[in-house]
MIKE-789481 format. One record per residue (C-alpha): residue in three letters; z, y, x. Coordinates in steps of 0.5 Angstrom, whole numbers, plus 500, padded with zeros to 3 digits. Example, Ala and Ser with C-alpha at 12.3 -4.5 7.8 and 13.67 -1.06 7.14 Angstrom:
2
ALA516491525SER514498527
***
This chain:
495
MET551487484PRO557487480PRO558482475SER557483467SER564482466HIS571481469ARG576476466ASN582473468PRO582466467GLU590466466GLU590471460ASP585467456ASP587464449SER585459445GLU585464439PRO580470439GLU584477439MET583481432ILE584488431ASP586491424GLU580494420ASP584501420ASP584501428ALA576501428GLN572507429GLU566504425VAL565498421LEU558496421GLU555493414GLY552486415GLU545484412ASP549480406GLY553486404ASP560483405GLY561486412ASP560480416ILE554481422PRO551474423MET552473431GLY547469435SER547466442ASP542472443ASP546478440GLU550478446GLY548478454SER551472458ASP557473462GLU553470468LEU547474471VAL542470474LEU537474479HIS530472479ASN528471487ASP521468488SER521469496ILE522464501ALA525468506TYR528475507PHE530480513ASP536484511ALA537488518HIS535495515ASN540499513ASP536503508SER529503505VAL523500508PHE518505508ALA512502513ILE510495514ALA504493519GLN501486520HIS498483527PRO490483526LEU490476530PHE497473529PRO499475521ASN506472522LEU508478526VAL510483522ALA513490523THR517494519GLY520501519GLY525505516SER531509517GLU538507520GLY542510514ASP541514508ALA544520511ASP539526512ASP539526520ALA539518520PRO535516526GLY529512525LYS529504526GLY524498525TYR523491527VAL518486529VAL519479525ASP516472526THR514470518SER512463521ALA519461521ALA519461513ALA519454511SER514453505ARG517450499PRO514444495VAL510445489LEU515443483PRO513440476PRO513445471SER519442468TYR523443474ASN529448472ALA527455474ALA534457475ALA535452480ASP529454484SER531461485ARG538458488GLN534454493GLU536456500ASN532462503THR530463510ALA534468514LEU529471519GLN531474525PRO528480529LEU524479535PHE524486537ALA527493535ILE523499534ASP527505536GLY527512539HIS526516533THR530521531ASP528521524SER525515519ILE519511521ASN514512515ALA508509519LEU506503523ALA500500525PHE497495530THR491497534LEU484493533PRO481489535ARG486485538GLY493488536ASP494490544PHE499495541LEU504497536VAL504504534SER510507530GLY510514527GLY516518524MET518524520ASP520527527GLY513527529ARG514522535LEU508517536ARG511511540VAL507506543TYR509499545ALA504494549VAL504487545ALA503480549ALA502475543SER499468543ALA500462539SER507460542GLY510467542ALA510475543ARG513480547PHE513487546LYS514493551PHE515500550LEU509504553ALA510511552GLU511517547SER507523544GLN509529540GLU504533537THR506535530GLU513536526GLU512530522VAL507524522ASN505522515TRP500516516LEU497512522ALA490508521PRO487504527CYS480505529PRO476498527SER470500532PRO469495537ASP466500542HIS473504541PRO478499542ASN486501541THR484508538VAL489510532ALA488516528LEU494520525GLY495525519ALA501530519SER505534514ASP502541518GLY495538516SER493537523VAL489530524TRP489527531VAL486521534PHE489518540THR486512545LEU491508549ASP490506556PRO496503560ALA492503566ASP493510566ALA500511568ALA500518568ASN497519561PRO497512557ILE496516550GLN490520551ILE488525546VAL481524543GLN480529538SER485534534TYR483537528PHE486543524LEU481544518HIS486542512THR491548510GLY496543507PRO499536509CYS495531510THR496526505ALA492520507GLY486518512THR481512513TRP476510518THR469508515PRO468500516ASP464501523GLY469506526LEU465512527LEU467517521LEU474518519ALA476521512THR482525511VAL485528504SER490533503GLU495536498ASP490543499SER485538495SER480538501LEU476532504HIS474532511VAL470526514PHE470527521ASP465525526VAL470523531TRP465520536GLY459524536ALA454519532ALA453524526ALA451530531ALA446526535LYS443525528SER443532526LEU448530520VAL454535522THR456541517ASP456548520ASN463547523GLY460542528GLN466537526THR465534520VAL459530516VAL463532509SER467538508LEU469539500THR475544498ASP477546491VAL472552492ASP467547489GLN470547482ARG466540481PHE471537487ALA477541485VAL483537483ASP489541481GLY495538485GLY492535491LEU489529493TYR493523496SER489517497VAL482515500ALA478509501VAL471508503SER466502501PRO465496505SER458499506GLY460505508GLY456509503LEU461511498LEU468515499ALA473515493ALA478520493GLY484520489GLY489525487ALA494529481LEU493528474GLY489521475ALA483525478ILE478521482ARG472524486ILE466519488VAL462522494SER456520498LEU457518506PRO451517511ARG451510514LEU450512521SER451505524GLN446501518GLN440505519PRO434500518GLN429499524GLN424504523GLN420510527GLN423516529THR426520523SER422526522SER426533521ARG425533514GLN428526513GLN434528517GLN435534513SER434530506GLN440525509GLN444531511GLN444534504ALA445527501ALA452526505GLY457530501THR454529494ILE459528488LEU457522485ALA462521480SER469525477LEU473520474ALA480521470VAL482515466GLN489515468SER494520467ASP498521473SER497521481ILE493516484GLU497513489SER492508492LEU485506492ALA481500494PHE474497494SER473490493PRO470487500THR464483497THR464485489PRO462492486LEU469494484LEU474500486ALA481499484ALA486505483GLY493505482SER497510479VAL504513478ASP503512470GLY504505472SER497503470ILE491500474ALA484502473VAL478498475TYR471501476ASP464498477PRO460502482ALA454498481ARG454501474SER455509475PHE463507476ALA464505469LEU471503467ARG471495467LYS478495466HIS485499465LEU491495466LYS496500462GLY502496463ALA501493470HIS508495473GLU512496466GLY511504466GLU513505474SER509507479VAL504503482VAL505504490LYS499500493VAL493496491ASP489491495PHE484486495VAL485479498ARG479479503ASN478471504PRO482467498PRO482460499THR477459493ALA470461494ALA469463487GLU475468487GLN472472493GLY472479491TRP476478485LEU483478487LEU487484487THR494484489SER499490487CYS506493488GLY510498484LEU517501483ASP519496478GLY520491484VAL515486483VAL508484486ARG503482482ARG496478483TRP490479478ASP484476477LEU479481475ARG473476473GLY474477465ALA469480461ALA469488461THR468492455ALA465499454ALA473501453GLY475498459GLY479493455GLY476487459ALA482481460ALA485481467ALA488474468LEU495475471VAL495470477ARG502470479GLU508475480TRP513475485ARG520478484GLY526479488HIS527486490ARG531491486GLY527495481GLY528501477GLY525507481GLU530511484GLY533506490GLY529500488GLY521498488VAL516495493LEU514501498GLY508496501PHE506489503VAL501486507GLN498479505GLY493477511GLU486475510THR487469505GLY493472501GLU497466501ARG503469504LEU505476502VAL511480506THR514486502ALA517493504GLY523494499ASP526501497ASP532496497GLY532495504VAL530488504VAL524485507LEU521479503VAL516473504PHE513470498GLU508464498ALA502464493
***
């Protein structure tokens, strides 16, 4: 970044240089009317620009924006990042795996310690463990498979799905290319399946609207990437997708304002809970005016119980839809056909239509233990709803990211303090800042309840275009965060 002023020391004089009044374009009258304007130390910017950087480590091998980030499920110190090799339209995709355990923690300092001195402490420069290549366009999706992170999967704007075998332990990790598949023109997102009965399975959504589910099997040398299902119900780009917590259903949304919840493994069909198309338990489109969202849907989340789904889209619209609970049915006698029909009618019911925020909903997250739903919007705000009270607005943090888009919201799953369980929310935005909120403040009817800003982390360039944080991972405890910067830098922060 260029300095705020350039000065040659040899040209400095002890006396200030004055100009004649006749040469001035405009003379400003001061408060005392005699033409003098009082000058204070705060009236002019300092010649020295101090950059605020809270990170303890950085990785700067990317040559352009970092679009994707993923964290190993068993070894959270292993973080994969992906972007492009450069800013050209035809620049190839490039990614890396880094070990964040190399980042040295900083000692806790007293409040009186000089903040500027703290910002000048030496940060750890992380080195790549492995390079993710082979993509001819940007990598914009990454995922480690569940439950053990046996594979790392990268998806690119070139439509390629590339798979790497992972051998990870406490002493280190090795990565080896396994295979590649290309079934579509552009991969928009990847989501690993959490079902223990279907390990090493991943779903993807594509720009042509298609949805694919793959299972990875290195034992089959001829076909290690096996297609489980493919769906073609969306008529516009598939923008987001997520599995239910049991991994039995896959929910996807699209720019065409449609929501489909796919019965990937046939569990719903076995209970006669699929729709007429035989593929989904819920299919809603803009044909139903109660569900229609003018401008499309861009985010989706499922509650921890698996019974509720939130779909967010343009103009701040959020739709709450009921889902069947396939794996949590109570032990009882065989369900009658009338009861089965009642369950089928309940699935897909539109329970609420929310529109507090003024622009597109980019991210949705349910609290893992507390009845809360958080929504991050392009208008720079975060709205928090209470599912236990008919999704009443609990809080509306209008200036959460200083007027810049909120890119991601995510609850801390297992914070160090039990009292904080389910209440801590982390967010990032195009202002270049990561923030953590404590949502335990009392709610009001207007959603104006206070939410304490627990911590904020700075270090990325903000300002929207060419700046901001495009994603983060925070592990189970949230004690270390790793960010993907639009400025091409990956930073490690410590809570």
